[in-house]
C-alpha positions as CSV (number, residue, x, y, z in Angstrom):
1,M,12.3,-2.5,-16.1
2,W,13.5,-5.0,-14.0
3,I,12.5,-7.9,-12.3
4,V,13.3,-8.7,-8.8
5,A,14.3,-12.2,-8.2
6,L,11.7,-13.2,-4.9
7,S,12.8,-16.5,-2.7
8,L,11.1,-16.8,0.1
9,L,8.7,-19.9,0.4
10,L,6.6,-20.2,3.9
11,T,5.1,-23.3,5.0
12,S,1.2,-22.6,5.0
13,C,-1.1,-23.5,7.8
14,A,-3.4,-26.4,7.0
15,H,-5.9,-24.1,8.6
16,D,-5.8,-21.2,6.5
17,P,-8.8,-21.0,4.2
18,D,-6.1,-18.6,2.3
19,A,-3.6,-20.6,1.7
20,G,-2.7,-21.1,-2.3
21,K,-4.1,-17.6,-2.6
22,L,-2.9,-14.2,-3.1
23,R,-3.9,-12.4,0.4
24,V,-3.7,-8.4,0.7
25,T,-4.4,-7.3,4.0
26,V,-4.7,-3.3,4.4
27,I,-3.5,-3.3,7.9
28,D,-5.1,-0.9,10.7
29,V,-2.6,1.1,11.3
30,G,-4.7,4.2,12.5
31,Q,-4.0,7.2,10.4
32,G,-1.3,5.8,8.0
33,D,-0.5,2.9,5.4
34,S,0.6,-0.1,5.7
35,I,0.0,-3.2,3.5
36,L,0.9,-6.7,3.3
37,I,0.9,-9.1,0.4
38,E,1.6,-12.8,0.7
39,T,1.3,-14.6,-2.4
40,P,0.1,-18.3,-3.4
41,T,3.6,-20.0,-3.0
42,G,4.5,-18.1,0.5
43,H,6.2,-15.1,-1.0
44,A,5.8,-11.4,1.2
45,M,5.8,-8.1,0.4
46,L,4.9,-5.0,2.8
47,I,4.3,-1.6,1.4
48,D,4.6,1.1,4.1
49,G,5.1,0.7,7.6
50,G,2.5,3.3,9.3
51,G,3.2,5.9,11.3
52,S,2.3,9.5,12.1
53,N,2.3,13.1,10.4
54,R,1.3,14.7,14.0
55,D,4.6,15.9,15.8
56,D,1.9,16.0,18.9
57,E,1.5,12.1,18.5
58,G,4.8,11.1,20.0
59,D,7.4,8.5,18.4
60,P,5.9,7.3,15.1
61,R,7.9,4.1,15.1
62,H,6.0,2.2,17.8
63,V,3.1,1.4,14.9
64,G,5.6,-0.8,13.8
65,L,6.3,-2.7,16.9
66,R,2.9,-2.4,18.2
67,T,0.8,-3.4,14.8
68,V,2.8,-4.4,12.0
69,V,5.3,-6.7,12.9
70,P,2.8,-8.5,15.7
71,Y,0.6,-9.0,12.5
72,L,3.5,-10.4,10.7
73,R,4.4,-12.9,13.1
74,Y,0.7,-14.0,13.3
75,R,0.7,-14.7,9.9
76,G,3.8,-16.9,10.1
77,I,6.4,-14.5,8.5
78,D,9.7,-13.3,9.8
79,H,11.2,-12.5,6.2
80,L,10.0,-10.3,3.8
81,D,11.2,-10.5,-0.1
82,A,10.7,-6.8,-0.4
83,I,9.6,-3.6,1.7
84,V,8.1,-1.0,-0.6
85,L,8.1,2.6,0.5
86,T,5.3,4.5,-1.8
87,H,6.5,8.0,0.0
88,P,8.3,9.5,2.4
89,H,5.6,11.0,4.6
90,A,5.7,9.8,8.1
91,D,2.7,7.9,8.2
92,H,3.9,5.6,5.5
93,V,7.5,5.4,6.5
94,G,7.5,6.1,10.1
95,G,7.3,2.3,11.2
96,L,9.5,0.9,8.9
97,P,12.9,1.6,10.7
98,D,11.7,-0.6,13.7
99,I,10.2,-3.1,11.0
100,L,13.5,-3.4,9.1
101,R,15.0,-4.4,12.7
102,E,12.8,-7.1,13.4
103,V,12.1,-9.1,10.2
104,H,14.8,-9.5,7.7
105,T,14.4,-8.2,4.6
106,D,15.7,-8.9,1.0
107,T,15.2,-5.8,-0.8
108,V,14.0,-2.0,-0.1
109,L,12.0,-0.4,-3.0
110,D,11.5,3.6,-2.3
111,G,8.9,5.6,-4.5
112,T,10.6,8.6,-3.1
113,T,11.0,10.8,-6.4
114,L,12.4,14.2,-4.3
115,P,14.7,14.9,-1.8
116,F,12.8,15.6,1.4
117,P,14.4,16.1,4.3
118,S,12.6,14.9,7.2
119,P,13.5,12.8,10.4
120,A,11.6,9.8,9.9
121,Y,12.6,9.3,6.1
122,A,16.4,10.0,7.3
123,A,15.7,7.3,9.8
124,F,14.3,4.7,7.4
125,L,17.1,5.5,4.9
126,T,19.9,5.2,7.9
127,E,17.9,1.5,8.9
128,V,18.8,0.5,5.3
129,R,22.4,1.6,5.0
130,N,23.3,0.2,8.3
131,R,21.7,-3.2,7.3
132,H,23.3,-3.3,3.9
133,I,19.8,-3.9,2.7
134,P,20.0,-4.0,-1.2
135,Y,18.0,-0.7,-2.3
136,R,16.3,0.4,-5.7
137,R,13.9,3.5,-6.4
138,V,10.3,2.8,-8.1
139,V,9.4,4.4,-11.1
140,R,6.9,3.5,-13.8
141,G,7.6,0.5,-15.4
142,T,9.1,-1.4,-12.4
143,H,8.2,-4.9,-12.6
144,L,8.0,-7.4,-9.8
145,D,7.6,-11.0,-10.4
146,F,7.0,-13.4,-8.0
147,G,7.1,-17.0,-9.5
148,D,3.9,-18.2,-9.0
149,G,1.5,-16.1,-11.0
150,V,1.6,-13.0,-8.7
151,T,3.0,-9.6,-10.5
152,A,2.9,-6.2,-9.3
153,D,3.5,-3.3,-12.0
154,A,4.8,0.4,-10.7
155,L,1.9,2.5,-12.6
156,N,3.5,5.9,-10.9
157,P,5.2,7.9,-10.2
158,P,6.5,8.6,-13.8
159,T,9.8,9.3,-14.9
160,G,10.4,13.2,-15.1
161,L,8.8,15.5,-12.7
162,P,5.3,16.1,-14.2
163,Y,3.9,17.1,-10.8
164,G,6.5,20.0,-10.0
165,T,9.2,20.1,-7.5
166,A,8.0,21.8,-4.7
167,T,8.2,19.6,-1.4
168,D,4.5,20.5,-0.1
169,N,2.1,17.5,0.6
170,A,0.4,17.3,-2.3
171,T,3.0,17.0,-4.6
172,M,4.7,14.5,-2.7
173,N,1.5,12.5,-2.7
174,N,1.2,12.8,-6.0
175,Y,4.5,11.0,-6.4
176,S,3.5,7.8,-4.3
177,A,4.5,4.7,-5.8
178,V,1.2,2.9,-7.3
179,F,1.0,-0.8,-7.6
180,L,-1.2,-2.9,-10.1
181,L,-1.0,-6.4,-8.5
182,S,-2.2,-9.1,-10.8
183,Y,-3.0,-12.5,-10.1
184,G,-4.8,-14.5,-13.1
185,K,-8.1,-12.9,-13.9
186,T,-7.8,-10.3,-11.1
187,H,-6.2,-7.2,-10.5
188,M,-5.8,-4.9,-7.2
189,L,-4.9,-1.4,-7.4
190,L,-2.9,0.0,-4.4
191,D,-2.8,3.9,-4.8
192,G,-0.5,5.1,-1.8
193,D,-1.6,8.7,-1.4
194,A,-2.0,9.5,-5.2
195,Q,-4.0,12.4,-5.4
196,L,-6.2,13.6,-8.8
197,E,-3.4,14.9,-10.6
198,A,-1.2,11.4,-10.4
199,E,-4.9,9.9,-11.3
200,E,-5.3,12.0,-14.4
201,N,-1.3,11.1,-15.2
202,M,-2.2,7.5,-14.9
203,L,-5.4,7.6,-16.6
204,A,-3.7,8.9,-19.8
205,A,-0.9,6.6,-19.4
206,Y,-3.2,3.6,-18.9
207,P,-6.4,3.7,-21.0
208,N,-7.1,-0.1,-20.3
209,L,-6.9,0.2,-16.6
210,Q,-9.2,-1.9,-14.9
211,A,-9.1,-3.6,-10.9
212,D,-11.3,-5.8,-9.0
213,A,-9.8,-4.1,-5.6
214,L,-9.0,-1.0,-5.1
215,K,-6.9,0.6,-1.9
216,C,-8.3,4.1,-2.1
217,G,-5.4,7.0,-2.6
218,H,-4.7,9.7,0.3
219,H,-6.9,7.9,3.2
220,G,-10.1,8.7,1.2
221,A,-9.6,12.4,0.7
222,A,-11.5,14.5,-1.2
223,N,-8.7,15.0,-3.5
224,A,-8.5,11.7,-4.6
225,T,-10.7,8.8,-5.8
226,S,-12.4,10.8,-8.8
227,D,-15.2,9.9,-10.6
228,A,-13.0,9.4,-13.6
229,W,-10.7,7.3,-11.5
230,L,-13.7,4.9,-10.7
231,D,-15.2,5.1,-13.9
232,R,-12.3,3.8,-15.6
233,V,-10.8,1.1,-12.5
234,R,-14.5,-0.1,-11.9
235,P,-13.5,-1.7,-8.8
236,R,-16.1,-3.8,-7.1
237,Y,-14.3,-3.4,-3.5
238,A,-12.4,-0.5,-1.8
239,A,-10.3,0.2,1.0
240,I,-9.6,3.3,3.0
241,S,-6.9,3.4,5.5
242,C,-7.0,6.0,8.2
243,G,-7.5,6.3,12.0
244,L,-10.9,6.7,14.1
245,H,-11.4,10.7,15.1
246,N,-8.2,11.8,12.8
247,P,-8.0,15.4,12.6
248,F,-8.3,15.5,8.8
249,H,-12.1,13.8,8.7
250,H,-10.7,11.0,6.3
251,P,-12.4,9.7,4.4
252,N,-14.5,12.6,3.2
253,P,-17.9,12.2,2.6
254,A,-17.7,13.0,-0.9
255,T,-15.3,10.0,-1.5
256,L,-17.7,7.9,-0.2
257,A,-20.5,9.4,-1.6
258,R,-18.6,8.6,-5.1
259,L,-17.5,5.0,-4.3
260,K,-21.2,4.4,-3.3
261,A,-22.5,5.8,-6.6
262,H,-20.0,3.8,-8.5
263,G,-21.2,0.7,-6.7
264,V,-18.3,0.2,-5.0
265,Q,-18.4,-1.6,-1.5
266,A,-15.9,0.4,0.4
267,Y,-14.3,-0.9,3.9
268,V,-12.5,1.6,6.2
269,T,-9.9,0.6,8.4
270,A,-10.9,2.8,11.4
271,T,-14.3,1.3,11.6
272,D,-13.7,-1.9,9.9
273,G,-10.5,-3.1,11.0
274,A,-7.9,-4.5,8.6
275,V,-9.3,-5.4,5.2
276,I,-8.6,-8.1,3.8
277,F,-8.7,-8.9,-0.2
278,V,-8.3,-12.5,-1.1
279,S,-7.9,-13.7,-4.9
280,D,-8.0,-17.3,-6.4
281,G,-6.9,-15.9,-9.6
282,A,-10.6,-15.8,-11.0
283,R,-12.3,-13.7,-8.3
284,V,-11.6,-11.2,-5.6
285,T,-13.7,-11.1,-2.4
286,A,-13.3,-8.9,0.5
287,T,-13.8,-8.6,4.4
288,G,-13.1,-6.6,7.0
289,A,-11.5,-8.0,10.4
290,V,-14.4,-6.2,12.6
291,K,-17.8,-7.2,11.9
292,R,-19.7,-4.6,10.1
293,S,-22.8,-3.4,12.0
294,E,-24.8,-2.4,8.9
């Protein structure tokens, strides 16, 4: 376990209703993941950078310049305390090289457990090396303290190789870094692409796990966000990050049905736009950037 010293202090805009609160934005990057964390005193951390996992969609890195960097600028952020990569699939890592080139970053944290020979991941590692950015691995027990009451604790991947050593998509998803973000009495759980096996492992390791808000694993696929997971975590809100008319048919109707059955108010970036969770330390609220029609 280690603690990262985080140094960025941003000037909050007087008109920002979320100033002085914890703000977590699940950015609408299409079929991928990118999450911006802004703490009450202005620290900022980005988890994943979007991208693409389809070779026929062109250069996936452009989502970093087209979507993520402009959103950071809109929020007044030109300096990140840390960038976290949950796992090396292109829809999470593809946008990060351009983001690293555009936004000064103090630390890079990598949840990749197994060697993964992909061009997108190689480009990310090359950019980190070229810019001499301090680099650390994420494992269960990694602890980040922002110094203003906000902490982030990695619940996954565990040490060892409980999910196997193959580099198929399911195995790599299960080794995703998963973070529990805490502020005051509130908690937000950010699941990366963790699937059922990882959920079962975390349920065994954390018998008291609960969260007010959940970023669902694996883009709302059927092989994540199980009934057992929802029974334990008991979120009030959930966000699913996926692209409109994506080829994987995310989110799966079974996942949406499970969320509804557990009384969870679900937002999907494909239809609701960016999903914003805000905590004042006592309660969490959730909104979508696009007005919901129902």
